[in-house]
C-alpha positions as CSV (number, residue, x, y, z in Angstrom):
1,M,-42.5,20.6,-19.6
2,N,-38.6,19.7,-18.9
3,K,-36.6,21.0,-21.6
4,P,-34.8,17.6,-22.6
5,Y,-30.8,17.2,-21.5
6,A,-28.5,15.4,-23.0
7,F,-24.7,15.4,-22.5
8,N,-22.8,16.7,-24.8
9,N,-19.6,14.8,-26.4
10,E,-16.3,16.4,-24.6
11,Q,-18.8,15.0,-20.9
12,M,-19.7,12.0,-22.0
13,N,-16.4,10.6,-22.7
14,G,-14.8,13.0,-19.7
15,I,-17.3,13.7,-16.6
16,V,-20.0,11.2,-17.6
17,E,-18.4,8.4,-18.3
18,D,-15.3,9.2,-15.1
19,T,-18.9,9.5,-13.1
20,Y,-20.2,5.8,-14.5
21,S,-15.9,4.4,-13.6
22,Q,-16.8,5.7,-10.3
23,I,-20.4,4.3,-9.4
24,I,-19.4,1.5,-10.3
25,Q,-16.4,0.7,-8.8
26,E,-17.6,2.1,-5.4
27,C,-20.8,-0.8,-6.0
28,E,-18.4,-3.3,-6.3
29,N,-16.1,-2.4,-3.1
30,L,-19.5,-2.0,-1.1
31,K,-20.1,-5.9,-2.5
32,K,-16.7,-7.4,-1.4
33,S,-17.2,-5.2,1.6
34,T,-20.1,-6.0,2.9
35,N,-20.9,-9.5,0.4
36,C,-24.1,-8.1,-0.6
37,P,-25.8,-10.0,-2.9
38,N,-26.8,-7.8,-5.8
39,E,-30.2,-6.5,-4.9
40,Q,-28.9,-4.9,-2.3
41,I,-26.9,-2.6,-4.1
42,V,-29.7,-2.5,-6.7
43,A,-32.1,-1.2,-4.0
44,L,-29.3,1.0,-2.9
45,L,-29.1,3.3,-6.3
46,S,-33.0,2.7,-6.8
47,V,-32.5,5.3,-3.1
48,I,-30.3,7.0,-4.4
49,A,-31.9,8.3,-8.0
50,S,-34.7,8.7,-5.9
51,N,-33.0,11.5,-4.7
52,F,-32.5,13.3,-8.3
53,A,-36.4,12.3,-9.6
54,T,-38.7,15.0,-10.5
55,T,-41.7,15.2,-7.7
56,T,-45.1,16.2,-7.9
57,D,-46.6,17.8,-5.5
58,K,-50.3,16.4,-6.0
59,K,-53.1,18.7,-4.3
60,E,-55.9,16.9,-2.9
61,D,-59.1,18.8,-2.8
């Protein structure tokens, strides 16, 4: 089982906040450049999130 993790206050007010802002800005830039709908941004973010999701291998008997 994975141990719970939380960013500390310094991280939340620094790198985490900066990363969040940059992701939002880049998504807005993508929408503006491509005229894509929000749903396309959500789909892209979902694909990106799946790269970081924990996977469990299922073995069939």
